C-alpha positions in Angstrom: -27.2 5.5 -11.2 -24.2 4.2 -13.2 -23.5 0.5 -12.9 -19.7 -0.2 -12.2 -18.4 -3.1 -14.0 -17.8 -6.1 -11.6 -19.7 -4.8 -8.6 -22.2 -7.5 -9.1 -20.4 -9.8 -11.2 -21.1 -13.7 -9.7 -17.8 -14.4 -11.0 -16.1 -11.7 -7.9 -17.5 -14.4 -5.5 -15.2 -16.9 -6.8 -12.6 -18.4 -3.9 -8.9 -18.2 -4.7 -8.8 -22.1 -5.6 -11.6 -21.5 -7.9 -10.3 -18.3 -10.4 -7.2 -19.8 -10.4 -8.1 -23.7 -11.7 -6.0 -25.9 -12.1 -7.7 -27.9 -15.0 -9.2 -26.6 -17.9 -13.2 -28.2 -18.0 -16.4 -27.9 -20.4 -17.7 -25.7 -17.5 -14.8 -23.3 -18.3 -15.0 -23.0 -21.6 -18.7 -22.5 -21.4 -18.4 -19.4 -19.0 -15.6 -18.3 -21.6 -18.1 -17.9 -24.5 -20.4 -15.2 -23.7 -20.0 -12.1 -21.3 -22.1 -12.5 -17.6 -24.9 -10.9 -17.3 -23.2 -8.2 -14.9 -20.9 -6.8 -17.7 -23.9 -6.6 -20.0 -25.5 -3.7 -18.1 -22.7 -2.2 -16.5 -21.4 1.5 -17.6 -18.3 2.4 -16.2 -15.3 1.0 -14.6 -13.4 2.8 -11.7 -10.4 4.8 -13.4 -8.6 5.7 -10.0 -8.0 1.9 -9.4 -4.1 1.3 -8.9 -2.6 -1.5 -11.2 1.0 -2.9 -11.1 2.6 -3.0 -15.0 5.2 -5.3 -15.8 7.9 -3.1 -15.6 7.6 -2.2 -11.9 5.6 1.0 -12.0 2.4 1.3 -10.4 -0.2 3.7 -11.3 -4.0 4.5 -11.5 -5.7 3.1 -14.2 -6.6 7.0 -14.8 -2.8 8.0 -15.4 -2.3 4.9 -17.4 -5.0 6.4 -20.0 -3.2 9.5 -20.6 -6.2 11.5 -20.6 -7.2 9.2 -24.1 -9.3 6.6 -24.2 -7.7 3.5 -22.7 -8.3 -0.4 -24.5 -7.6 -2.9 -22.4 -7.0 -6.6 -23.2 -7.3 -9.3 -21.3 -4.1 -12.5 -21.9 -2.3 -14.9 -21.4 0.6 -16.8 -22.6 -1.4 -20.3 -22.8 -4.8 -18.4 -24.3 -5.1 -19.1 -28.3 -7.3 -16.4 -28.8 -4.7 -14.2 -27.3 -2.1 -15.5 -29.6 -3.9 -15.5 -33.0 -5.3 -11.6 -32.8 -2.0 -10.2 -31.5 -0.3 -9.7 -35.2 -3.7 -7.6 -36.7 -4.6 -6.0 -33.0 -1.2 -4.8 -32.4 -1.1 -3.2 -36.4 -5.0 -1.5 -35.2 -3.0 -0.2 -32.0 -0.3 1.2 -34.0 -2.2 2.7 -36.7 -4.5 4.6 -33.9 -1.8 4.8 -30.9 -2.3 8.9 -30.8 -5.8 8.9 -30.2 -6.2 5.3 -27.6 -4.1 4.5 -24.6 -3.7 0.6 -24.6 -2.7 -2.4 -22.1 -2.5 -5.7 -21.9 -4.1 -7.3 -18.8 -1.9 -10.4 -17.8 -4.8 -12.7 -16.2 -5.0 -16.5 -15.3 -3.7 -19.0 -17.4 -6.0 -19.8 -20.2 -4.7 -23.4 -20.6 -2.9 -24.4 -17.5 -0.4 -27.2 -18.6 3.0 -29.3 -17.4 4.9 -25.6 -18.5 2.8 -23.2 -17.1 0.6 -24.5 -14.5 -1.6 -21.6 -13.0 0.3 -19.5 -11.0 0.3 -19.6 -7.3 2.9 -16.2 -6.5 3.1 -13.1 -8.0 7.1 -13.9 -8.9 5.6 -16.9 -11.3 3.0 -14.7 -12.8 5.3 -12.3 -13.6 7.6 -14.4 -14.8 4.4 -15.8 -17.5 3.7 -12.4 -18.3 7.8 -11.8 -19.3 7.6 -14.8 -21.2 4.4 -13.3 -23.3 5.8 -10.5 -23.4 9.5 -11.9 -24.6 8.0 -14.3 -26.9 5.3 -12.1 -29.3 7.3 -8.8 -28.8 4.5 -7.4 -27.2 5.6 -3.2 -27.2 2.1 -1.9 -25.3 1.9 -1.5 -21.3 1.0 -5.0 -19.3 -0.5 -4.6 -16.2 -0.3 -8.1 -14.0 -3.4 -8.5 -12.1 -3.1 -10.4 -8.5 -3.3 -13.8 -7.5 -7.3 -13.3 -7.2 -8.2 -11.6 -10.3 -9.2 -8.3 -8.8 -9.1 -6.3 -12.1 -10.2 -9.5 -14.5 -13.0 -9.7 -12.0 -13.9 -6.1 -12.7 -13.4 -7.0 -15.9 -15.7 -10.3 -16.4 -13.0 -12.8 -16.4 -12.9 -13.7 -19.8 -9.8 -14.9 -21.4 -8.9 -12.7 -24.4 -11.7 -10.1 -24.2 -11.2 -6.1 -24.9 -12.6 -3.1 -23.1 -12.3 0.7 -24.3 -13.4 3.1 -22.0 -13.0 6.8 -21.9 -10.8 9.2 -19.5 -13.8 9.3 -17.1 -14.2 5.1 -16.7 -17.5 5.2 -19.0 -17.1 1.6 -21.2 -17.8 2.5 -24.5 -16.8 -1.0 -26.1 -16.8 -4.2 -25.8 -15.9 -7.3 -27.4 -15.7 -11.2 -26.4 -12.7 -11.4 -28.2 -9.5 -9.1 -29.2 -9.2 -11.0 -33.1 -12.9 -9.5 -33.7 -11.3 -7.1 -35.7 -14.3 -5.8 -37.7 -16.1 -4.9 -35.0 -13.0 -3.2 -33.1 -11.9 -1.2 -36.0 -15.3 0.1 -36.5 -15.9 1.2 -32.8 -12.5 2.6 -33.1 -13.5 5.2 -35.9 -16.6 5.8 -34.2 -15.0 6.6 -31.3 -12.0 8.9 -33.1 -15.4 10.4 -34.4 -17.2 11.3 -31.5 -20.2 9.2 -33.0 -20.2 6.6 -30.3 -22.6 7.6 -27.7 -23.6 4.8 -26.0 -21.9 1.5 -24.6 -21.8 -1.1 -27.2 -21.1 -5.2 -27.2 -19.9 -7.2 -29.8 -20.1 -11.0 -28.8 -19.2 -12.6 -32.5 -17.9 -15.9 -31.9 -17.4 -18.0 -35.2 -14.8 -16.1 -37.2 -12.6 -15.1 -33.9 -12.8 -19.0 -33.0 -11.8 -20.5 -36.1 -8.9 -18.3 -36.4 -8.0 -19.2 -33.0 -8.1 -22.7 -33.5 -5.3 -22.3 -36.1 -2.9 -21.4 -33.4 -4.4 -23.6 -30.4 -2.2 -26.8 -31.4 0.8 -24.5 -30.9 0.0 -22.8 -28.0 -1.4 -26.0 -25.9 1.6 -27.9 -26.8 3.7 -24.8 -25.5 1.6 -25.2 -22.2 2.1 -28.5 -21.8 0.5 -32.0 -22.5 -1.8 -32.1 -19.6 -3.4 -28.8 -21.1 -3.9 -30.7 -24.3 -5.4 -33.8 -22.6 -7.8 -31.9 -20.5 -9.2 -30.4 -23.7 -9.8 -34.0 -25.2 -11.6 -34.7 -22.2 -13.2 -31.0 -21.7 -14.4 -30.3 -25.5 -13.5 -33.3 -27.9 -14.7 -31.4 -30.9 -12.4 -28.2 -30.3 -9.7 -30.9 -29.6 -10.1 -32.6 -32.6 -10.4 -29.2 -34.3 -7.1 -28.2 -33.2 -5.5 -31.7 -33.6 -6.7 -31.2 -37.4 -5.6 -27.8 -38.0 -2.1 -29.1 -36.2 -1.5 -31.1 -39.0 -1.8 -28.2 -41.9 1.6 -26.4 -41.5 1.8 -25.8 -44.9 -1.2 -23.0 -44.3 -0.6 -20.2 -42.4 -2.1 -20.1 -38.7 -4.4 -18.0 -39.9 -6.1 -19.7 -42.0 -5.9 -23.2 -40.5 -8.8 -23.5 -38.2 -11.1 -22.5 -41.0 -9.8 -25.0 -43.5 -9.4 -28.0 -40.7 -13.3 -27.1 -39.8 -14.3 -27.3 -43.4 -12.1 -31.1 -43.8 -14.2 -31.9 -41.0 -17.5 -30.7 -42.7 -16.6 -33.0 -45.5 -15.7 -35.9 -43.3 -19.1 -36.0 -41.9 -21.3 -35.5 -44.8 -19.1 -38.3 -46.5 -19.8 -40.5 -43.4 -23.5 -39.3 -43.5 -23.8 -40.4 -47.3 -22.3 -44.0 -46.7 -24.3 -44.8 -43.9 
């Protein structure tokens, strides 16, 4: 019997207010750092599901796939991991567009703040999705998920995960972060060659996260001061990493998180030697 992604996922039992959290905290951060057990064992999604596109079209995932493997990437304008991955992911997608269909799924805000509080109506969510598209020049289709996160819950409620399914809805590959480019590139090549015979999952954390940390300062400032403040209270080490990376404006964002991390390690070693 096939396991349909999301059917038994505990996240699907969240109330609307729980799903559309107004304040980021440590519990949310920890849940964002791993796939749920349900997602790990699920093997397909329903391709007959209707979705709403930002351009006004409403169609099924099957129609969106156009008979090709479909790549779905969860995203929001307040997610540093999303923003950090866009340039390289878009280049990768452009290089393989003949073999795959691609769509971003605009979900809840990863770090709601004063400028981008969690959307409580669809007009607001559409406005956020438009801002995301226009600011980052997104050319791919953008699915605007409903306020309850119907599709997002099916995809495990992670802020920036990537899911590759075939035209029948069989899950071929999942990545915790869309910035996990080496694993994604390898999966794309295997699918193109017909070598990916069973579902594979990548939950690499360190390198995608350090790259994302280089964008955290600017993204959270755009979200609003409250977003940055909640990161400070919810995850002080991550807040410090972001603040440090934010001071490294002379370095390309892609490398700032890694350099900031190394600087923090050196400082801690120095303190350890002194005391």
